[in-house]
N, C-alpha and C positions, 0 to 999 in steps of 0.2 A: 548576765544574767540580760545586764544592759546591753554587752558588745554585742552578744549574737541577734537581738531585738532589730540594731543601727544594722548589725551586716545582713540581715534578713530583708531589710528596706532598698536595702543600694542593691540587694538584687532581683528585689518584685520591677527596681525604677527603669535597671537596666535592662529586664525583664520587657519594662512597657516601651519601653523604646526603642527596644528593639523588634520587637511586636508592630509595634506603630510603624517602622520601617517596610518591615515584611510589608505590610498590609498597603501601603503604598503605593513598594515596589509593584504589587501584584496589581490593583489599581490602573499601574501607571504602563503596564506589562495587557494587561485585556485592553486598556484605552487605545493603545499602538497596534494593539491585534487584529482588534473589532474595528473600531470607529476612525484610526489611522491608516486600514491595510490595505486600501484602493489607492491611496498617497507615497506609501513607502513602495507598494507592490512596485509602483511605475519608476520611482528613482532610480530601483534593481533594475529593470528595464532600461531605460537610459542606461546604465552603464554600460549595458552587456549590447544597443544596439546602435548601429549607423544610419544618420539617416542622411538622404541624397535627393535633394529635390528635382522634382520632374517640373517644366512648363506647361502652363495649359494650352487649352488652341484658343489665338484670340479669336474673337466677334466677327464673322467676315464684314464691310463695307460693302451693300448693295446700291447698283443707281436706281431709277425710279422704275425699271422694268423688267430687276432682280439681275442684270449684269453688275459680273463680282469685280469689283474695281482694286479689291484688297483682300487676300485669301490669306493660308499658310502653308509654309513645306514640311515637312519633315526635317532637323536638325539634328545633333547628337553634340553631347556635351561628353569633352574625354579628359576625366580625372585621375591621381593618383593617390594610393593609400602607400605611405612610405614604410609600415609595415611587414606590408606584405613581399614589397618586393623581394624577387630571388636577385635578378640581376639587374642592376641598376644601369651600367654600361649599354648594356642593350637594351634596355627602355628606352633609356637618351637618346640612341642611335635612331633608334624606331620613331620615340617620336619627332625629333628634329626633321627628318625625313620626309615624312608623312605629313606631317603638321606645317611643315615650311619655317617652321620658327627659330630663331635665332639658339645658338647649343648654349648660350650663358643663359638665357631665359631658361630654358627649360632644367636643365641640369639644378639651377636654385629652388624648382621646383620640387623636382623628385628628389631630391637632399635633403627638403625642408620634414623636419621630425612634425608630423601630423597628423591627425584621422583621417581627414582626408581634404587634398589640396588642388583647386581647380585649373589644369593646363589651360583649354581653351572650351568654348562654347561657341555654337551658331557654328558647329561643323559639319560642311553636309554631306548627306546619309550618304557614300556613297565610301569616302575616309574611314565615315566611325565605322566603316563594316568591314573595311578594309584590316584599320585596325585591332576590333575586334576579332579578326580573325586570326590575328599572330598566336594570342593564347598565354600575352605575358602574364603571370603572376600580379597582383596589384594594381595594375592598368583596368578602369572602370569605364563602359561606352554605355551614355546614357540616353534615349530617343528623347526630344520633346519638339518644339514648336520656335520655327523664324517667319516673321510675317514674310507677306513676297505680296509680289505688284503683277499681274498680267501687263498691264500696260505701260511698266514705262516709267515717263517722264508725263504721263498722261495727269491731269490737273495734281500736276505733285503741289503745287501753293497750294493747295484746299486742301488736303487728302492726308500728306501731315507722315512723316512714317515713326518706327517706333527706336527704342535704343537695343542696345543687346542682354537685357532686363525685361523684354517684349512691353514697356508700358512706353507709350504715346508721347512725343515729342514736340514738335507741332501740328498744327492745321487738324482735324478733326479727330486724326488719330489720340491726340489731350483734352480736344474738349468733350469726346465724348468714352473716356477711357474707362468710365465708373462703369458702361454698359459692355466696351470690348472687352474687356480684361476680363480672362478667367481665373479661375481660386486653383493654385497650386498641386499638383500631388507629393505622395513620396514616398520611398522605397527604405523600409527597414532591414539591414542586415544585423541578424545575430554576431556577437563576435564575445570570446573570450575576455579576461580581463585585461591583457597585454594588448588589447583592439584590436588584436586578430580576426578575421572572422573566421568560422566553424563551420568547415565542410560538410555541406552535405543537409547545410541548413537553412527550413524555409525562409526564402523571403517574404517579408509583408507589406501586401504597394495598397498603397492607397491613391485611387486614378486620383487624377486631376479636371476640372467640372470645366468644360470650355466656356469661354465669354457668348453674349450676345451678338445679332446680329444688327447692322444700322440700314437703313435703306435711305438712301441720300432724294434730292427731290430732281438730282444731277445727273442728264442724260446723258448716256454715254457716246451715242452717235451726234447730237449736239453739240457737246463738247469736242468732240473727235473734228468735226465740220471746221468747226472758230477757232480751235487751238492749226487748221490748216493754214486757214486764213488768214490768220496772226501771223502764221513764220512766211508766208508768202509775200505780205507786206514788209515787213519787219528787212525784208531780203533786199527787194524791190529794189525799196526807202534808205536803208541801210541805216535802219533808224537804231536806235537802244536798245531799246523794249517796247513791245509789244501789250496792253489790254482787248481783251473784249468780256463782256458782260450782259451774259444773253438771263433775262428773268421771266416770272410775270405777274405784273405792275398789278394784277388784281389782290393776290395773297402773298407776296412774297418770297414766290418759290423759285426759287435759279438753279437754271440749266443746262447755261457755261456759265465760268469764270474761269480767262485764260491771263495768264501772263509768261509769256515770252520773253525771254529763252526759257524753259523747264528744265528740271533738275532729273537726273533717273533717280527714282524711291528706293528703289535696290543698292544704289549702291549715295547713300545721299551726303557722303561725305568725302565725296573727289570732288573736286573745282573742276568747272567748264575744260575741255581742251582748249589749250594751248594759255590758259591761263601758266604766266611766271612764275613762279612761288620763294625763285631763287634770292635769298638776303633778307626772307622772307620771316618774322620771332613766331612764335606758336599763336598767338593774340592777335597779330595779323591776319595768318592765314583764318582763324576761327571769323574773323572780322567779315571777312571773305565769304564763309557760307553764311555768313549771319545773310548778309545782301544777297546771294545767291538765295536762299529759303523765302523772302520777303515773297508777299502777296500783295502785287504794290494796286490791286484793289480794292484793302482793307487795312494796309499798314501802312501806306502812305499819302498824303495830303497833295493837292496840287491848286493850282489856278487854272477852275474852269471854262472863264473864256466865257464865249456866247453861249456858251448850249443854257447857260445859267439866266441868259435873257428870257430864261419860260418864268423864273422864278418872278424875274423887276414883272413881265409886263402882267402875271394871273396875280400876283398880289395887289399890285395899280389896279386891276378891274375888280378885285376881290373888296378891298379899302376904297371901291367910289372916285377915287384921283383922277380917275382915268378910263375916259369908255371907248368903243370901238371906232365913236363917229371924231374923235380928236384928231384937232389935224396938225403937219408937220414940216418943217423947214431943212433940208439937209445941202448945206454952203460943201462939204468935206470935210468938215471940224467944231467943237461946238466949245466959245472960251468961258472957262473955268477958274475964276479969281483972277489970280496971273497965269493959269495955265492954258495954254490951244491945245485939246485932245482932238487927234484928230480922228477920219473916220477911217475904213478901208478903201473906199471908192474915195480916192484923192478928189475927184472934181464933185462930191456930194451926186447926192441921190434927188435934190429937186424936191417939191413940192410930195406930202404923203401921209397917207391915214397910217392908225394905228396898225391895224392888219398887214400893209405893207413896210411898215418902218419895219415888222418880225423878219417876215420874207426877204427883204433885203440887210436883214442883218445891222441896220444902222445903229452906229452908237450915240451921236447925235440926237435923235428921236428918245434911244432908252435915256441916256443921259437927259433928259427934257423928264420923262414919265417919274426916271426913281427921284430926281431932286425936288416937283414939285410933290411927293411925296413925304420928302423933308426922313433927315436924320432918327430921326424918334420913331417914326412908322414904319420905315422899309428896317430897322434895327428889331421891331415886335413884331414884324410882318417873318423876318428871319428866324427870331426866336420860335413864335406859332406854329412853323413849317418845321420843325423838330432841327434845323440845323445843328441848333447850338449845343443838342445832345447827341450822341452817339446810334448810330442806325439800332445798335444791339445784333447782329450779325452773330452765330452762332461761329464763328472761327476767332481763337487768342490773337490780341494785341492790338483789334482796330483803332486806329490815328483819331486824333479830337479835331471839329474843326478850328484854325488858326485866325482867329475875327479879331478886329478893334472893341476894343471896351467904347459903352456908345460915346463916350465925352470925349472919344478923341477923333471920329467922325465927321471929321470939315467937307467940304462942297466939294473939296480936291475928292476923298473920300470915295463918299458918297457917289460923287459920279463915274466914278474907275467901277463900285464894287456893281454899278449897274449890268456891265458886260461881261463880271467875271473875277475883277483882279482885281489888288490889295485885297484878299481873303483866300485860305486855303480851306479846300473841303476831301475828301475820299471819292475818290468813283464810285463807291456803291452808294455814299451818299445822294450822290447827284442820282444815280438812279432811284434811289426812294423820292426821295421832291418830286424829280419829273412823275413819277409813278403816281402821284399823292395830284399833280395839276390833271393828269388826264382820268385818272378811273373815280371820280367823281367828288375826291376830297377825302378821301382815305388815307391816313399813312401805315403802311404796313412796314413791319419786320422782317429782313431778310433774312434768307435763312438756307441751308442744306438739310436737316436733318426730318425727318417726316416720322418715324417708326422704329423700335425696337424689336426686332421679333426674335423669338426662341430657336436654338438648329432647329426644331421640328418645323418652322417657317408660320408654327402660333405668333399675332400682333401682342406682345405684353404692354403696350406703354407708344400710345400716339402723342407725338410734341403741338401742341398750341401756342399759338404766338401771338403778342399781342396785336391791335388794331387801335388808332387813333381817328375815329371823324373830323369834320365839321373844318377840316386844313381850309377850304375853299367851298365855295356853292355849286349843285350840280352844272346851276348856268353858268356861272364862268368857268365849271371845268367840259362842257360840251362846245364854249368861247374860244377854248383855248384848243381842242383837239381840229377847229375846225381854221386855225388860224396852221398851223404847224402842220397840217394837211397839207396846206396851199405853199408853205415854207416848198415843202418836196415837189407838187406839183408842180408850181410855177416862182419857184424864190431858189433861193441859195444851196437848199438842199437834193434840186433836179437830179442830182448824178444817182441819192436812193431812189429815184422814184422803178416804181414795178407796174407793165400793165398787167391788169387785172384785180390789182390790188390797192387798196386806201391806204397808202404809208404815208406817217407822221413825223414831223422828226426835224432836226434844228441841227447846224455846224459850228462849229468853233472852231478858232486857232488863236492860242495866246502862247505871249512870250515868257520865256521861263527869269530868273532873276539871276545872274541881274543880264538887267537888260542890254549889258554893252557886249554881252556873249553872244547875242543872234541866233536865238537854241530857242527852238520852239515846240511847243506841243500841240498836233492836230486832231479836233474828235469829232465825234458825231453820232448822236443818240434821236435812235428812231423808234418806230413803233407802231404795229397792226396788229388788228385792222384799226383804220383813224377812229371811225365812230362806236367801236366796241370793241376796245386795246387787250390784247389777247398774251403777247409777247412784247419786253423792249431789251436793245439792243444798244450798247453802251462799246461803241472802238476810238482808245484812244494811243494818238503813235509820239513816242517822245523821241526826237531832235531827228528829223525826215529830212536827208538831206535832196538838194533840190528845190521842187515845188513843195513848200509846206503847207498848205489850205485846207482843211476841214473838211470841205465838200471836197474837192478834187481825189484827196487821199482816201480820208476815209467810209467817204459816204456809198461809194462803190463796195467795200467790202461788207459795212450791214446792207445792201441791196442783196450780193452775192449767198451772202446770208439768213436772210426772208425766202431768197429765193427756192432754195435747199428745204426749209424748215417746217416753211409755212402750210407747204400739203403736205410733207410728214407729220407734221400738228393733228390736221384734218379739215385747216383751215381753208376754204378751197377757195381759186380762183376765178373770181365775174367776171367778165369779160363783155366791154359794149355792146349790145344791141345794135346788129345794122341795119 
């Protein structure tokens, strides 16, 4: 009896445990089939779907008038699916022929056992269509987009370019990548357990979403003309390179930014014609490309020379250490400590007042003005004008100012700084500083980006840019505009004079380091109209051969630019009444 009871208990225990297990399994099954159904359905789908990516069309880049500066072209991506290839040798021969690739590369990819192997992307549509027409099993031709620049090298160092993945690499393409890049699409193909596509099975396509358009302050016509002028002077003077900036000093909008020689945006990795790469390592070749891509207006610093006298004069007037009535005497040099620092006019300018000192671009007078300020005040003004900080321009890689620490500024350093030597700034920094001086004392942020638009033309975002007031007073700004107008009408910048227009400006000729190399940088900064500046232009010529004075070389370039763009901008010529 006892034995029977014991066995009965064992049976109940086993039955109970079995029942619990069955309930647990049933519960788990219900959980998987009901609550986790979508998840496991997706896993099952993924096992039997092959995904191919479709690039999205990148947003266009437009100039201020809607001219397309960066667009897209339809291209193809060529891929192979190993499990579907029926005649590998025929596929290899065809791909080698049509894509002009080495056989070993094609063979390696065709024979690789993988779900899908990309052979080449950014293939022109004609070639893609030709490959598709062969009808070889296992060869896939997918259409997507490649960046295309209709004007080749125009504004190349501003626009920048994209890589094979259609993402920005340099310039505005990378700065505004988040707006320009679209959302890739996909093609989903149904396959069996072996990864072979099921015949007549419907493909599922998720269309890509195109990126948004970027509208720039850049003006195609102004950029084109400025680039033509830069090429002319570079060729005429056999210079290393030439930079030209054209911007609105009132709000920082840049109308043109030229750095010749430019490069072909549609072939950005090819070095300039005539470049000898024999014996160069891959790193050396890449370094050469990086130099080719540099935007000298933004990425490089230089000693500005006498154009910087605009700062010295305005800072002295603003601080009250100098007045327009101050008198100077120039014997052709000034002795500072144990240094004899020359004026560009060996015989000197003789007696002159503040205005004529700037008209004559007289180094001894400007040294006297700066030394009167002293290192501390000069340095403080340098900082107040924003010259120790970057401008914030929307081009990546802006270079910072190279400047002495205050404690290292002696009288000799200060004297040479007054006429733009012994420190370095970028051209865009000089243009912004000059804008502050002539626009009433506001430091503007130079920029290209204006707004983001949808593909349909709807404005999605308008960019705003910082300004800082109070750099100097309107009174001093007005005095400087008058002085700089006289520099052009009566002084060293007379070759920029344009009848019917009030032009202001300043010339410069600076020597590069080392001084023993006898290489020079010529420049001219001009603006118009002098009484209400709407446009500022800066021309810089690096290492011109022969005559190298900024007033002789660069002032005529700015004159030509103004002569062509001022009427185009609606700034009317006002001829004197007879």
